[in-house]
One Martini backbone bead per residue (centre of mass of N, CA, C, O) as a GRO file, in nm:
protein
  552
    1MET     BB    1   4.222  -1.142   5.380
    2ALA     BB    2   3.944  -1.277   5.389
    3SER     BB    3   3.834  -1.088   5.608
    4SER     BB    4   3.862  -0.824   5.445
    5ASN     BB    5   3.673  -0.909   5.213
    6LEU     BB    6   3.422  -0.952   5.386
    7ILE     BB    7   3.401  -0.659   5.486
    8PHE     BB    8   3.386  -0.523   5.213
    9PHE     BB    9   3.125  -0.671   5.108
   10ALA     BB   10   2.948  -0.582   5.343
   11LEU     BB   11   2.972  -0.276   5.293
   12LEU     BB   12   2.874  -0.280   5.004
   13PHE     BB   13   2.597  -0.398   5.060
   14LEU     BB   14   2.508  -0.172   5.254
   15PHE     BB   15   2.535   0.063   5.051
   16LEU     BB   16   2.337  -0.052   4.823
   17PHE     BB   17   2.078  -0.148   5.041
   18THR     BB   18   1.978   0.055   5.254
   19SER     BB   19   1.735   0.202   5.100
   20SER     BB   20   1.584  -0.106   5.076
   21SER     BB   21   1.556  -0.156   5.361
   22ALA     BB   22   1.412  -0.243   5.643
   23VAL     BB   23   1.195  -0.031   5.834
   24SER     BB   24   1.043   0.136   6.055
   25THR     BB   25   0.780   0.342   6.075
   26VAL     BB   26   0.890   0.529   6.290
   27GLU     BB   27   1.153   0.598   6.142
   28VAL     BB   28   1.031   0.715   5.886
   29CYS     BB   29   0.837   0.935   6.032
   30GLN     BB   30   1.052   1.130   6.151
   31SER     BB   31   1.092   1.270   5.840
   32ALA     BB   32   0.822   1.368   5.824
   33THR     BB   33   0.609   1.625   5.822
   34SER     BB   34   0.382   1.416   5.955
   35PRO     BB   35   0.421   1.180   6.185
   36SER     BB   36   0.130   1.111   6.274
   37PHE     BB   37   0.013   1.047   5.997
   38CYS     BB   38   0.219   0.840   5.910
   39LYS     BB   39   0.159   0.630   6.139
   40SER     BB   40  -0.153   0.602   6.065
   41PHE     BB   41  -0.106   0.510   5.754
   42LEU     BB   42   0.110   0.319   5.767
   43PRO     BB   43   0.228   0.032   5.792
   44SER     BB   44   0.367  -0.138   6.072
   45SER     BB   45   0.545  -0.290   5.905
   46PRO     BB   46   0.837  -0.339   5.791
   47ALA     BB   47   1.000  -0.125   5.539
   48SER     BB   48   1.084   0.031   5.280
   49VAL     BB   49   1.078   0.339   5.155
   50HIS     BB   50   0.983   0.249   4.874
   51SER     BB   51   0.736   0.090   4.968
   52HIS     BB   52   0.596   0.321   5.116
   53CYS     BB   53   0.574   0.503   4.865
   54ARG     BB   54   0.404   0.308   4.688
   55TYR     BB   55   0.169   0.296   4.878
   56THR     BB   56   0.110   0.603   4.869
   57LEU     BB   57   0.070   0.629   4.566
   58HIS     BB   58  -0.176   0.450   4.538
   59HIS     BB   59  -0.355   0.630   4.725
   60ALA     BB   60  -0.322   0.894   4.567
   61LEU     BB   61  -0.467   0.799   4.313
   62VAL     BB   62  -0.734   0.729   4.441
   63GLN     BB   63  -0.789   1.012   4.563
   64ALA     BB   64  -0.779   1.176   4.302
   65ARG     BB   65  -1.022   1.035   4.170
   66THR     BB   66  -1.228   1.079   4.398
   67PHE     BB   67  -1.220   1.392   4.395
   68VAL     BB   68  -1.334   1.438   4.117
   69THR     BB   69  -1.606   1.302   4.175
   70LEU     BB   70  -1.689   1.481   4.412
   71VAL     BB   71  -1.692   1.751   4.259
   72ASP     BB   72  -1.897   1.671   4.046
   73LEU     BB   73  -2.128   1.639   4.246
   74GLN     BB   74  -2.129   1.934   4.353
   75LEU     BB   75  -2.185   2.067   4.070
   76THR     BB   76  -2.480   1.961   4.053
   77LEU     BB   77  -2.560   2.146   4.311
   78PHE     BB   78  -2.323   2.392   4.245
   79PRO     BB   79  -2.279   2.531   3.940
   80SER     BB   80  -2.204   2.850   4.036
   81LEU     BB   81  -1.941   2.764   4.187
   82SER     BB   82  -1.632   2.872   4.113
   83ALA     BB   83  -1.448   2.721   4.316
   84LEU     BB   84  -1.526   2.437   4.211
   85HIS     BB   85  -1.412   2.468   3.928
   86ASP     BB   86  -1.126   2.502   4.020
   87CYS     BB   87  -1.104   2.229   4.168
   88ARG     BB   88  -1.136   2.053   3.920
   89SER     BB   89  -0.892   2.147   3.761
   90LEU     BB   90  -0.687   2.076   3.987
   91ALA     BB   91  -0.759   1.772   4.013
   92VAL     BB   92  -0.684   1.686   3.726
   93THR     BB   93  -0.393   1.776   3.745
   94ASN     BB   94  -0.313   1.589   3.981
   95LEU     BB   95  -0.363   1.325   3.835
   96ASP     BB   96  -0.147   1.374   3.621
   97PHE     BB   97   0.100   1.416   3.805
   98ILE     BB   98   0.092   1.150   3.963
   99SER     BB   99   0.098   0.961   3.714
  100SER     BB  100   0.389   1.070   3.614
  101THR     BB  101   0.540   0.913   3.871
  102VAL     BB  102   0.511   0.602   3.848
  103ASP     BB  103   0.751   0.490   3.683
  104THR     BB  104   0.979   0.585   3.866
  105VAL     BB  105   0.887   0.456   4.142
  106ASN     BB  106   0.840   0.147   4.018
  107THR     BB  107   1.151   0.108   3.863
  108THR     BB  108   1.321   0.240   4.110
  109THR     BB  109   1.598   0.287   4.376
  110ASN     BB  110   1.752   0.517   4.265
  111ALA     BB  111   1.917   0.784   4.248
  112LEU     BB  112   1.857   1.073   4.095
  113PRO     BB  113   1.907   1.286   3.880
  114PHE     BB  114   1.877   1.614   3.903
  115TYR     BB  115   1.660   1.677   3.680
  116GLN     BB  116   1.460   1.454   3.757
  117ALA     BB  117   1.422   1.527   4.053
  118ASP     BB  118   1.322   1.819   4.009
  119GLU     BB  119   1.069   1.749   3.849
  120MET     BB  120   0.930   1.578   4.065
  121ILE     BB  121   0.922   1.791   4.289
  122SER     BB  122   0.758   1.996   4.127
  123LEU     BB  123   0.502   1.825   4.094
  124LEU     BB  124   0.451   1.767   4.402
  125SER     BB  125   0.437   2.062   4.484
  126ALA     BB  126   0.188   2.128   4.300
  127VAL     BB  127  -0.015   1.940   4.430
  128ILE     BB  128  -0.027   2.093   4.698
  129THR     BB  129  -0.100   2.369   4.583
  130ASN     BB  130  -0.373   2.283   4.458
  131VAL     BB  131  -0.509   2.213   4.723
  132ASP     BB  132  -0.477   2.491   4.854
  133THR     BB  133  -0.634   2.649   4.635
  134CYS     BB  134  -0.903   2.514   4.674
  135HIS     BB  135  -0.940   2.591   4.969
  136ASP     BB  136  -0.915   2.901   4.939
  137GLY     BB  137  -1.155   2.937   4.748
  138LEU     BB  138  -1.376   2.831   4.938
  139ALA     BB  139  -1.316   3.021   5.175
  140GLY     BB  140  -1.340   3.295   5.009
  141SER     BB  141  -1.657   3.223   4.926
  142GLY     BB  142  -1.806   3.092   5.183
  143SER     BB  143  -1.826   2.751   5.112
  144SER     BB  144  -1.720   2.580   5.382
  145SER     BB  145  -2.013   2.662   5.485
  146GLY     BB  146  -2.360   2.587   5.463
  147LEU     BB  147  -2.346   2.350   5.203
  148GLY     BB  148  -2.296   2.072   5.313
  149LEU     BB  149  -2.143   1.882   5.083
  150VAL     BB  150  -1.895   2.076   5.063
  151ASP     BB  151  -1.767   1.973   5.326
  152LYS     BB  152  -1.651   1.715   5.192
  153VAL     BB  153  -1.432   1.860   5.038
  154VAL     BB  154  -1.280   1.980   5.277
  155LYS     BB  155  -1.219   1.706   5.412
  156ALA     BB  156  -1.062   1.584   5.173
  157ILE     BB  157  -0.840   1.794   5.161
  158SER     BB  158  -0.708   1.734   5.434
  159PHE     BB  159  -0.618   1.446   5.363
  160ASP     BB  160  -0.472   1.486   5.091
  161ARG     BB  161  -0.254   1.677   5.187
  162GLN     BB  162  -0.114   1.472   5.375
  163LEU     BB  163  -0.061   1.258   5.161
  164TYR     BB  164   0.113   1.431   4.962
  165SER     BB  165   0.326   1.505   5.170
  166LEU     BB  166   0.420   1.216   5.221
  167TYR     BB  167   0.506   1.152   4.935
  168LEU     BB  168   0.726   1.367   4.920
  169SER     BB  169   0.894   1.269   5.158
  170LEU     BB  170   0.951   0.976   5.052
  171PHE     BB  171   1.078   1.053   4.786
  172LYS     BB  172   1.321   1.205   4.903
  173MET     BB  173   1.434   0.965   5.067
  174GLY     BB  174   1.460   0.752   4.808
  175TRP     BB  175   1.559   0.960   4.535
  176VAL     BB  176   1.715   1.198   4.691
  177PRO     BB  177   1.984   1.359   4.731
  178LYS     BB  178   2.170   1.507   4.938
  179ASN     BB  179   2.260   1.803   4.841
  180MET     BB  180   2.155   1.883   4.572
  181LYS     BB  181   2.324   1.939   4.254
  182ALA     BB  182   2.413   2.101   3.993
  183PRO     BB  183   2.563   2.071   3.719
  184LYS     BB  184   2.860   2.148   3.574
  185LEU     BB  185   2.878   2.399   3.332
  186PRO     BB  186   2.958   2.562   3.076
  187LYS     BB  187   3.000   2.876   2.999
  188THR     BB  188   2.738   3.072   2.851
  189ASN     BB  189   2.599   3.276   2.604
  190HIS     BB  190   2.285   3.444   2.607
  191PHE     BB  191   2.092   3.560   2.325
  192GLY     BB  192   1.835   3.778   2.284
  193PHE     BB  193   1.630   4.030   2.213
  194GLY     BB  194   1.810   4.262   2.381
  195ASN     BB  195   2.103   4.110   2.264
  196GLY     BB  196   2.013   4.124   1.982
  197PRO     BB  197   1.908   3.922   1.768
  198LEU     BB  198   1.677   3.715   1.696
  199LYS     BB  199   1.686   3.359   1.739
  200LEU     BB  200   1.615   3.134   1.468
  201LYS     BB  201   1.471   2.808   1.379
  202MET     BB  202   1.363   2.754   1.041
  203SER     BB  203   1.173   2.710   0.793
  204PRO     BB  204   1.131   2.846   0.490
  205LYS     BB  205   0.828   2.901   0.530
  206ASP     BB  206   0.836   3.039   0.810
  207ARG     BB  207   1.043   3.255   0.734
  208ALA     BB  208   0.881   3.402   0.516
  209TYR     BB  209   0.644   3.481   0.700
  210TYR     BB  210   0.795   3.635   0.920
  211GLU     BB  211   0.920   3.849   0.730
  212ARG     BB  212   0.651   3.964   0.643
  213LEU     BB  213   0.561   4.063   0.920
  214VAL     BB  214   0.804   4.256   0.982
  215ARG     BB  215   0.801   4.444   0.729
  216GLY     BB  216   0.510   4.581   0.822
  217LYS     BB  217   0.660   4.742   1.033
  218LYS     BB  218   0.783   4.951   1.231
  219PRO     BB  219   1.100   5.038   1.296
  220ALA     BB  220   1.099   4.959   1.599
  221ALA     BB  221   0.992   4.671   1.552
  222ARG     BB  222   1.208   4.573   1.356
  223ARG     BB  223   1.441   4.595   1.555
  224LEU     BB  224   1.320   4.403   1.770
  225LEU     BB  225   1.265   4.159   1.530
  226GLN     BB  226   1.518   4.093   1.441
  227THR     BB  227   1.692   3.825   1.251
  228ASN     BB  228   1.849   3.518   1.316
  229TYR     BB  229   1.959   3.225   1.145
  230ALA     BB  230   2.008   2.946   1.369
  231ASP     BB  231   2.097   2.647   1.519
  232ASP     BB  232   2.087   2.805   1.823
  233GLY     BB  233   1.804   2.865   1.805
  234ILE     BB  234   1.477   2.884   1.805
  235LEU     BB  235   1.262   2.633   1.762
  236VAL     BB  236   1.041   2.641   1.482
  237ASN     BB  237   0.684   2.513   1.435
  238GLY     BB  238   0.515   2.743   1.329
  239VAL     BB  239   0.314   3.027   1.197
  240VAL     BB  240   0.124   3.294   1.342
  241ALA     BB  241  -0.121   3.568   1.321
  242VAL     BB  242  -0.235   3.865   1.497
  243ASP     BB  243  -0.521   4.076   1.392
  244GLN     BB  244  -0.781   4.290   1.443
  245ASN     BB  245  -0.816   4.362   1.113
  246GLY     BB  246  -0.749   4.089   0.938
  247ALA     BB  247  -0.450   4.062   0.799
  248TYR     BB  248  -0.436   3.769   0.905
  249ASP     BB  249  -0.527   3.479   1.067
  250PHE     BB  250  -0.619   3.641   1.334
  251THR     BB  251  -0.823   3.835   1.579
  252THR     BB  252  -0.744   3.632   1.813
  253ILE     BB  253  -0.559   3.475   2.052
  254ASN     BB  254  -0.728   3.220   2.112
  255ASP     BB  255  -0.737   3.118   1.819
  256ALA     BB  256  -0.432   3.076   1.793
  257ILE     BB  257  -0.402   2.872   2.023
  258ALA     BB  258  -0.597   2.656   1.898
  259ALA     BB  259  -0.386   2.603   1.651
  260ALA     BB  260  -0.213   2.457   1.821
  261PRO     BB  261  -0.060   2.194   1.903
  262ASP     BB  262  -0.084   1.902   2.073
  263LYS     BB  263   0.150   1.793   2.282
  264SER     BB  264   0.411   1.915   2.258
  265THR     BB  265   0.765   1.955   2.210
  266ALA     BB  266   1.079   2.074   2.218
  267ALA     BB  267   1.177   1.900   1.973
  268ASN     BB  268   0.951   2.017   1.776
  269GLY     BB  269   0.888   2.300   1.872
  270TYR     BB  270   0.770   2.613   1.840
  271PHE     BB  271   0.470   2.792   1.845
  272LEU     BB  272   0.420   3.084   1.664
  273ILE     BB  273   0.283   3.392   1.801
  274PHE     BB  274   0.195   3.683   1.638
  275VAL     BB  275   0.133   4.007   1.793
  276THR     BB  276   0.003   4.279   1.716
  277ALA     BB  277  -0.069   4.582   1.750
  278GLY     BB  278  -0.275   4.638   2.042
  279ILE     BB  279  -0.595   4.602   2.206
  280TYR     BB  280  -0.668   4.309   2.400
  281THR     BB  281  -0.993   4.206   2.502
  282GLU     BB  282  -0.902   3.928   2.691
  283SER     BB  283  -0.933   3.588   2.802
  284VAL     BB  284  -0.645   3.428   2.826
  285VAL     BB  285  -0.574   3.078   2.731
  286VAL     BB  286  -0.325   2.830   2.812
  287PRO     BB  287  -0.352   2.519   2.790
  288LYS     BB  288  -0.222   2.213   2.867
  289SER     BB  289  -0.220   2.114   2.557
  290LYS     BB  290  -0.039   2.386   2.503
  291ARG     BB  291   0.278   2.341   2.408
  292TYR     BB  292   0.520   2.536   2.317
  293VAL     BB  293   0.457   2.851   2.322
  294LEU     BB  294   0.528   3.141   2.114
  295MET     BB  295   0.483   3.480   2.225
  296ILE     BB  296   0.493   3.771   2.012
  297GLY     BB  297   0.526   4.098   2.026
  298GLU     BB  298   0.566   4.436   1.906
  299GLY     BB  299   0.563   4.547   2.202
  300ASN     BB  300   0.577   4.692   2.480
  301ASN     BB  301   0.300   4.904   2.471
  302ARG     BB  302   0.166   4.764   2.195
  303THR     BB  303   0.106   4.481   2.310
  304ILE     BB  304  -0.219   4.452   2.461
  305ILE     BB  305  -0.350   4.280   2.745
  306THR     BB  306  -0.692   4.301   2.869
  307GLY     BB  307  -0.858   4.331   3.197
  308ASN     BB  308  -1.122   4.311   3.496
  309LYS     BB  309  -1.112   4.085   3.681
  310ASN     BB  310  -1.260   4.014   4.015
  311VAL     BB  311  -1.358   3.960   4.341
  312VAL     BB  312  -1.582   4.171   4.390
  313ASP     BB  313  -1.735   4.061   4.110
  314GLY     BB  314  -1.691   3.714   4.165
  315SER     BB  315  -1.418   3.619   4.144
  316THR     BB  316  -1.153   3.440   4.159
  317THR     BB  317  -0.828   3.470   4.184
  318PHE     BB  318  -0.750   3.232   3.994
  319ASN     BB  319  -0.974   3.350   3.759
  320SER     BB  320  -0.886   3.676   3.715
  321ALA     BB  321  -0.704   3.655   3.484
  322THR     BB  322  -0.612   3.774   3.181
  323VAL     BB  323  -0.373   3.559   3.193
  324ILE     BB  324  -0.348   3.202   3.130
  325VAL     BB  325  -0.096   2.954   3.221
  326GLU     BB  326  -0.075   2.577   3.151
  327GLY     BB  327   0.150   2.539   2.938
  328THR     BB  328   0.421   2.395   2.872
  329GLY     BB  329   0.683   2.614   2.772
  330PHE     BB  330   0.609   2.892   2.782
  331PHE     BB  331   0.668   3.196   2.567
  332GLY     BB  332   0.703   3.543   2.648
  333ALA     BB  333   0.718   3.850   2.436
  334ASN     BB  334   0.652   4.178   2.407
  335LEU     BB  335   0.439   4.227   2.652
  336THR     BB  336   0.120   4.349   2.777
  337ILE     BB  337  -0.025   4.286   3.105
  338THR     BB  338  -0.358   4.370   3.226
  339ASN     BB  339  -0.539   4.502   3.517
  340THR     BB  340  -0.818   4.747   3.541
  341ALA     BB  341  -0.984   4.739   3.816
  342GLY     BB  342  -0.827   4.825   4.056
  343ALA     BB  343  -0.788   4.879   4.392
  344ILE     BB  344  -1.101   4.859   4.473
  345LYS     BB  345  -1.104   4.531   4.376
  346HIS     BB  346  -0.851   4.406   4.461
  347GLN     BB  347  -0.835   4.109   4.350
  348ALA     BB  348  -0.636   4.138   4.033
  349VAL     BB  349  -0.519   3.959   3.778
  350ALA     BB  350  -0.300   3.946   3.510
  351LEU     BB  351  -0.104   3.690   3.580
  352ARG     BB  352  -0.125   3.327   3.544
  353VAL     BB  353   0.102   3.058   3.647
  354SER     BB  354   0.059   2.682   3.575
  355ALA     BB  355   0.364   2.618   3.454
  356ASP     BB  356   0.624   2.463   3.318
  357MET     BB  357   0.887   2.614   3.187
  358THR     BB  358   0.859   2.934   3.205
  359THR     BB  359   0.879   3.238   2.993
  360PHE     BB  360   0.972   3.590   3.041
  361TYR     BB  361   1.032   3.864   2.803
  362SER     BB  362   0.991   4.181   2.786
  363CYS     BB  363   0.761   4.252   3.005
  364ILE     BB  364   0.433   4.369   3.122
  365PHE     BB  365   0.285   4.406   3.458
  366GLU     BB  366  -0.048   4.522   3.547
  367GLY     BB  367  -0.157   4.643   3.875
  368TYR     BB  368  -0.233   4.579   4.207
  369GLN     BB  369  -0.367   4.344   4.346
  370ASP     BB  370  -0.232   4.062   4.238
  371THR     BB  371  -0.077   4.064   3.958
  372LEU     BB  372   0.141   3.818   4.005
  373TYR     BB  373   0.074   3.465   3.956
  374THR     BB  374   0.296   3.233   4.087
  375HIS     BB  375   0.166   2.940   4.136
  376SER     BB  376   0.347   2.707   3.972
  377LEU     BB  377   0.633   2.575   3.940
  378ARG     BB  378   0.859   2.676   3.676
  379GLN     BB  379   1.001   3.017   3.663
  380PHE     BB  380   1.095   3.290   3.422
  381TYR     BB  381   1.216   3.636   3.457
  382ARG     BB  382   1.318   3.885   3.205
  383GLU     BB  383   1.307   4.210   3.171
  384CYS     BB  384   1.070   4.301   3.361
  385ASP     BB  385   0.760   4.468   3.450
  386ILE     BB  386   0.621   4.532   3.783
  387TYR     BB  387   0.291   4.626   3.898
  388GLY     BB  388   0.187   4.733   4.241
  389THR     BB  389   0.079   4.657   4.578
  390VAL     BB  390  -0.070   4.406   4.710
  391ASP     BB  391   0.082   4.119   4.672
  392PHE     BB  392   0.197   4.138   4.353
  393ILE     BB  393   0.385   3.888   4.427
  394PHE     BB  394   0.257   3.555   4.399
  395GLY     BB  395   0.276   3.226   4.536
  396ASN     BB  396   0.409   2.862   4.454
  397ALA     BB  397   0.660   2.888   4.298
  398ALA     BB  398   0.956   2.847   4.116
  399VAL     BB  399   1.101   3.177   4.112
  400VAL     BB  400   1.277   3.394   3.881
  401LEU     BB  401   1.381   3.733   3.900
  402GLN     BB  402   1.564   3.896   3.631
  403ASN     BB  403   1.631   4.206   3.551
  404CYS     BB  404   1.403   4.363   3.697
  405ASN     BB  405   1.116   4.578   3.743
  406ILE     BB  406   0.988   4.695   4.061
  407TYR     BB  407   0.666   4.856   4.109
  408ALA     BB  408   0.530   5.060   4.339
  409ARG     BB  409   0.215   5.168   4.424
  410LEU     BB  410  -0.062   5.341   4.503
  411PRO     BB  411  -0.277   5.278   4.736
  412LEU     BB  412  -0.508   5.268   4.935
  413SER     BB  413  -0.635   5.406   5.188
  414GLY     BB  414  -0.461   5.238   5.457
  415GLN     BB  415  -0.259   5.098   5.294
  416PHE     BB  416  -0.011   4.861   5.213
  417ASN     BB  417   0.288   4.742   5.083
  418ALA     BB  418   0.351   4.416   4.921
  419LEU     BB  419   0.550   4.267   4.697
  420THR     BB  420   0.520   3.989   4.860
  421ALA     BB  421   0.345   3.647   4.863
  422GLN     BB  422   0.428   3.350   4.985
  423GLY     BB  423   0.293   2.984   4.949
  424ARG     BB  424   0.446   2.791   5.137
  425THR     BB  425   0.342   2.463   5.309
  426ASP     BB  426   0.612   2.289   5.253
  427GLN     BB  427   0.941   2.202   5.327
  428ASN     BB  428   0.970   2.016   5.049
  429GLN     BB  429   0.937   2.240   4.875
  430ASN     BB  430   1.087   2.418   4.579
  431THR     BB  431   0.985   2.701   4.668
  432GLY     BB  432   0.983   3.052   4.556
  433ILE     BB  433   1.098   3.393   4.576
  434PHE     BB  434   1.354   3.513   4.340
  435ILE     BB  435   1.545   3.814   4.353
  436HIS     BB  436   1.761   3.907   4.072
  437LYS     BB  437   1.894   4.186   3.969
  438CYS     BB  438   1.703   4.413   4.065
  439THR     BB  439   1.458   4.686   4.065
  440ILE     BB  440   1.338   4.885   4.346
  441LYS     BB  441   1.048   5.095   4.303
  442PRO     BB  442   0.867   5.379   4.283
  443THR     BB  443   0.620   5.546   4.190
  444PRO     BB  444   0.540   5.871   4.175
  445ASP     BB  445   0.284   5.854   4.360
  446LEU     BB  446   0.435   5.713   4.594
  447ALA     BB  447   0.671   5.914   4.632
  448ALA     BB  448   0.444   6.143   4.712
  449SER     BB  449   0.378   5.916   4.964
  450PRO     BB  450   0.560   5.867   5.246
  451ALA     BB  451   0.338   5.739   5.447
  452THR     BB  452   0.354   5.491   5.282
  453LYS     BB  453   0.391   5.162   5.325
  454SER     BB  454   0.676   4.941   5.240
  455TYR     BB  455   0.743   4.596   5.147
  456LEU     BB  456   0.902   4.302   5.049
  457GLY     BB  457   0.715   4.122   5.251
  458ARG     BB  458   0.489   3.837   5.335
  459PRO     BB  459   0.362   3.555   5.521
  460TRP     BB  460   0.117   3.365   5.391
  461LYS     BB  461   0.264   3.101   5.471
  462GLU     BB  462   0.433   2.885   5.668
  463PHE     BB  463   0.690   2.846   5.433
  464SER     BB  464   0.772   3.108   5.344
  465ARG     BB  465   0.980   3.218   5.046
  466THR     BB  466   1.227   3.492   5.030
  467VAL     BB  467   1.475   3.640   4.796
  468TYR     BB  468   1.723   3.895   4.788
  469MET     BB  469   1.956   3.957   4.507
  470GLN     BB  470   2.153   4.189   4.380
  471SER     BB  471   1.976   4.449   4.447
  472PHE     BB  472   1.788   4.742   4.405
  473ILE     BB  473   1.689   4.947   4.691
  474ASP     BB  474   1.485   5.175   4.773
  475ALA     BB  475   1.378   5.410   5.023
  476PHE     BB  476   1.065   5.319   5.052
  477ILE     BB  477   1.150   5.100   5.224
  478ASP     BB  478   1.110   4.975   5.509
  479PRO     BB  479   1.339   4.903   5.751
  480ALA     BB  480   1.205   4.621   5.824
  481GLY     BB  481   1.109   4.499   5.524
  482TRP     BB  482   0.905   4.314   5.690
  483LYS     BB  483   0.570   4.174   5.715
  484GLU     BB  484   0.321   4.080   5.882
  485TRP     BB  485   0.027   3.900   5.855
  486ASP     BB  486  -0.072   3.771   6.163
  487GLY     BB  487   0.113   3.847   6.374
  488THR     BB  488   0.283   3.533   6.439
  489LEU     BB  489   0.220   3.417   6.176
  490ASN     BB  490   0.485   3.231   6.025
  491LEU     BB  491   0.757   3.342   6.152
  492ASN     BB  492   0.916   3.063   6.242
  493THR     BB  493   0.895   2.926   5.924
  494SER     BB  494   1.003   3.133   5.759
  495TYR     BB  495   1.195   3.270   5.458
  496TYR     BB  496   1.389   3.576   5.496
  497ALA     BB  497   1.623   3.712   5.258
  498GLU     BB  498   1.962   3.859   5.203
  499PHE     BB  499   2.193   3.958   4.917
  500ASP     BB  500   2.390   4.198   4.802
  501ASN     BB  501   2.259   4.470   4.827
  502SER     BB  502   2.135   4.792   4.720
  503GLY     BB  503   2.070   5.088   4.846
  504PRO     BB  504   1.874   5.263   5.077
  505GLY     BB  505   1.682   4.988   5.126
  506SER     BB  506   1.930   4.770   5.216
  507ASP     BB  507   1.931   4.818   5.507
  508THR     BB  508   1.959   4.568   5.785
  509SER     BB  509   1.964   4.696   6.084
  510ARG     BB  510   1.614   4.715   6.097
  511ARG     BB  511   1.510   4.449   6.074
  512ALA     BB  512   1.319   4.202   6.122
  513GLN     BB  513   1.375   3.961   6.365
  514TRP     BB  514   1.230   3.706   6.215
  515ALA     BB  515   1.422   3.714   6.005
  516VAL     BB  516   1.698   3.579   5.868
  517GLY     BB  517   1.851   3.771   5.668
  518VAL     BB  518   2.175   3.753   5.610
  519ILE     BB  519   2.347   3.592   5.351
  520ASN     BB  520   2.555   3.397   5.187
  521ALA     BB  521   2.677   3.281   4.890
  522THR     BB  522   2.625   2.981   4.933
  523VAL     BB  523   2.324   3.011   4.995
  524ALA     BB  524   2.230   3.191   4.756
  525ASN     BB  525   2.297   2.981   4.526
  526ILE     BB  526   2.043   2.799   4.574
  527PHE     BB  527   1.852   3.055   4.438
  528THR     BB  528   1.924   2.997   4.150
  529VAL     BB  529   1.871   2.900   3.834
  530SER     BB  530   2.041   2.633   3.832
  531GLU     BB  531   1.914   2.524   4.103
  532ILE     BB  532   1.598   2.596   4.155
  533LEU     BB  533   1.526   2.547   3.823
  534ALA     BB  534   1.710   2.389   3.633
  535GLY     BB  535   1.784   2.594   3.382
  536ASP     BB  536   2.011   2.448   3.205
  537GLN     BB  537   1.799   2.259   3.061
  538TRP     BB  538   1.551   2.484   2.949
  539LEU     BB  539   1.669   2.774   2.860
  540PRO     BB  540   1.858   2.760   2.606
  541PRO     BB  541   1.627   2.708   2.382
  542THR     BB  542   1.525   3.020   2.415
  543ALA     BB  543   1.774   3.236   2.412
  544VAL     BB  544   1.778   3.353   2.686
  545PRO     BB  545   1.903   3.556   2.901
  546TYR     BB  546   2.125   3.431   3.170
  547SER     BB  547   2.198   3.369   3.517
  548GLY     BB  548   2.282   3.091   3.695
  549GLY     BB  549   2.422   3.273   3.900
  550LEU     BB  550   2.601   3.477   4.048
  551ILE     BB  551   2.728   3.797   4.043
  552SER     BB  552   3.075   3.890   4.018
   0.00000   0.00000   0.00000
């Protein structure tokens, strides 16, 4: 009996403390993204995974601060180099993101609950994306060579990227359970703008002002914006309105955004910006400090935000967007966002989102090449229309487009269409483009040009990941489905899959041989709102309708 108890407690001790026990550096590095870098960087003496991760975190913080200083120095030498300005913004964001992981990593060795683990992985995935974006911007501007000291930035990027990748690897080893699954929650129906009245929870003062705004609108807008006031509605804390003619609080959208409180939280409620009908020619920016902004238009194709910045005329892709969202929790509805530069100007973004837990509902995004830049973190699009040509849904966010219409347009002569270009560069990132219950069709001009090739996507980066699920795919999609990026580049490491699609373009019998191909329901469920976005935690407060899993 005593012997049995001894064995029991020995096994219990082993179970509780295995993750914190010392292991050799070689053993730890076998599971890292880059074993060679891992072995050269980590101390050679045995230590726990948690100790190795904390060591890496310390150096990641030092490197993040050093990189900001380095970029500042280069900007004194090359102040007009727009790619460097992008790099500085991205570097400051990385310092914030890495700093926000310190408390968790330094205070526990326990496996984290699903939602906390997913948030941490999202932040560290974005850190790597930001480094990649800085590098791409410098390379695209031709500034990675021949500018002397700028080469130091490129060299630093190479090291930092490996360091941040190692940090993500070690974090997942030490704090994230294998086969992490979202908690099973009771099924609930979420009703938003298009499925009955908009549900808001507001103070009497805010309610009176919002009702005044809606009363003055045309019947179609009033129907769209009719409201129920309910305890389970969107919590609103403050309302302002934008009108170009000066009828309300502001004449520009940016001025209204500036009026939003800084560093708000979901518990405090959304700051509602109502944008009346009109064409707003603005470069709109929702900065990191403006969190939980709810921007409601008078109706898509009525409230239109437009711009024409593009790469040909000197902008970086990153900064060419008509609307840039960097504030956590942004929620946009009933808006049209467009970039009018045209196909001839190549990369010209309508919307770029670099913010976590962002939602767009009943919006239209119009452009040609690179229309919708789902840059980083977790994003959800519901009942939106997206128009474009080359790589027009791209980036490295964890993003689900659900019940959306995706329209391919006629590109320039000699071009082909690729609906997506996903930018995952690290196999530990939780990112990808996941298209669920959408409709994929050509615009009339493209339909009238059957010789133009159109594809579901192509692998922009090494671990590019895109999945189409339960969507209607029209006949204009080439039977191969997927297009190579550059010869065999990224073909063996990318993940391109389809599940339960319909329509004449959904036939997979002639798909590109390098694609993953058809997956089953168990695998497809990994890429749904509840799992890949942890959406059951942050989408219900928006009252936006969504399906957490596959449609049965």
